[in-house]
N, C-alpha and C positions, 0 to 999 in steps of 0.2 A: 913137747908139742908146741908150746908158746913160750917165747922169750922176749920181753920188752926191755930195752935199755935206754934210760934217760928219755922216755917219750914225754913230749910236752905238746900242748895245744894252746894257742892264744888268739885273741882277736885284737886287731889294731883299732884303738880308739883315739879320739882327738887329743887326749892327754897321755897317750902312750899305749902300752899293751895290757890287756886284761887276760890273765891266764885262767884257763879252765882246768888244765892238768899240768902239774909240775913234777918233773924228774921221776916219772914213773918207772920202777924196776920191778918186773913181775915175771915169775915162771910158772907155768901150769903144765904138769906132766900129763901125758896120755892116760885117760881113765879117771881123772880127778873130777870131783863135784865141788866147785868153788862158789860161794856166796859173796857177792860184793854189797856192802851196806854203807850207810852214811846219810847224813841229812839232805834234804832237797838242795840242789845247787852244788853238791860236792864234786860232781863230774862223773857220776856213775854211768848214766846213759851214754855220755860222750865216750867214755872208755870202752863201753860195749860196742858202739859204732865203729870205733877204730879196730877193735878185735875182729869185728865182722867184715872189715874192709869196705864199709859203707862211707867211711870218712877218710879221705886221703890228704887233708891238709893238717899235718902235724909234723913234728920233728923228732929225731931219735932213731933208734933201731928196733925193728920188729921181725923176728923170725917165726915162721909158721911151718910146722913139719918140714924143717930144713930149708925152707925158702926164705930168702931175704926180701920181705915184703916191702921194706923202705926203698929198695932198689928197682921195684917193679913199675911197669907202666899201668895206668888204670885199667886197661882191658885185661891184663894178666891177673890183677887182683880180683876182678869180677869172675874170671874163670875159676880161680881158687875157691871163692866164695860159693859159687854154684856147685862145685864138685864135692865139697867137704863140709859145708856149714848150713845148719838150719837155724832160723832166726825167729823168735817170737817177739813181736813188737808190742809196746804198750797200747798203741792206738791201732792195732790189728793189721793195718796195711793190706787188707784184702782188696782184690781188684773188683771195682763195683759192677762192671759189665760182664763179669764171668760168674757162672753158677758156683755153688759150693764144690760140686764135682770137678769143674774145670779149675777152680782155685787150687785144689789138691793135686791135680795132674800137672800143673805148671812147673813145679820144681823137677818132676820126672821127665819133662820134655828136654831138659838140659842133659840128661844122662843117655848113655848109649843103651836103651832098653827097647825090647819089642813092644808093640802096642798092647799085646795080650798081658805082658808082665806089668806094664803101667796100670792097666785096668784092674789087675789083681791087687796091686799095692794100694790103689785108691780105695777099692772096695774093702780091704782090710782095715784101713784107717777110718773109713766111714762107720764100720761096724764097732771098731775098738772105742770110738768116741760117741757111739749111740746117736749118730746124725744121719743115718741112712735115709730117713724120711725128709731130710733137708736138702738132699743132694741136688735137686733141680731148682732150688730157690737161689735168689740173689742175695748179697750181703744186706742190702737195704731191707730185706724182708725178715731179717733175723734180729733177735734182741742182742744187747751188748754181750751178755754171757755166751750166747750161742756163737757170735762172731769170734769170741776169744777162744772157744773150743775149736772152731775151724782153723784159727791161726795156729794154735798148738798142733793140731793134726797136720797142717801144711808143713810145719817145721820138722816133723819126725817122719813124714811119709817116705822120704828117700833114704832112711836109715843113715843120717849124716854122722861123720866122725866126731863133730863138735856141735853142741846145741847151745845157742846164746839165747837167754830169755830175760826180757825187761819186764819186771812185775808180772809174771805169767799168770798169776791168779787174781789179779787186781779187780776184774769185773765179774768174778765168778762167786756163786754161793759157797759157803764154807765147805759143803760136801763135795761140790765139783772141784773146788780148789785142792782139797785133800786128794781126790782121785788124780788130778794132774800131777801133783807132787809125788804120789806113789808110782805113777807111770815113769816120771823122771827118775826115781830111784831104781826101778827095774831096768831102765835103759842104761843107767850108769853101771849097774851091777853086770850088765851084758857087755860093757866095754865103752860105751859112749861117754865122751868127755862133756861135761855140762858146766857152764858158767851162768849164773843168774844174778840179776840186780833185784834186790827185795828190800822192803821196809819191815817185813815180817820176821820176827825171831823164830816163829814156828817153821816157816819155810826155809829159813837159813839153817836150821838144825838138820835139815836133810842133807846138807852139804858136808863135806869132810873138812872144810877150811873156810874161814871168813876173812875177807879182805876189807878193811875199814878205810873209807876214803873221807877226807875232810878238807874243804877249801881247795880241792885239786890235788892234795897230797895223800899218799898212803901213810896212815898213822898206826 
């Protein structure tokens, strides 16, 4: 599903280049559940952003579902992202002036679905995450944990082929966190590929493989 070859990312500084990622070679097969671990500043979130096609300023080769992402224009990358990827951000990235319902409907608006199908999928997600009572509220009216639940619900609502999750349980109570990880486990068993960034050994254990990053290198 994913193949990275010598992927690097750096920033130009007055004294030269500061590398965030160095010579990343990685393959992820369809249906895998991979955990990316490492200390703060290791490049974990940067790698996830590249995999999610949210960051286009890198060098190397990146193939996704047979598509040469490194040769694509930004608009083509956005289309791939919308079609196949669900992303759980560490800082939620909910849209402030949309209600919970509208935030969940947004990823579905990029798909070729009837409005009745979209409504059904949103209602299923609201029910699955026990947030039916929050559907007409705006993100600012929710607690951090509730916003995180909505962010996870938005990532999975369109049944993406790939879920990328950056510290998906970071703002949740332990019971909610376990619920989210069990959901990811079920989705993975049903065929969804999952790549998560986590500091938690417990969460990492849900994956089938751990990739360790340190100072931008896979170790």
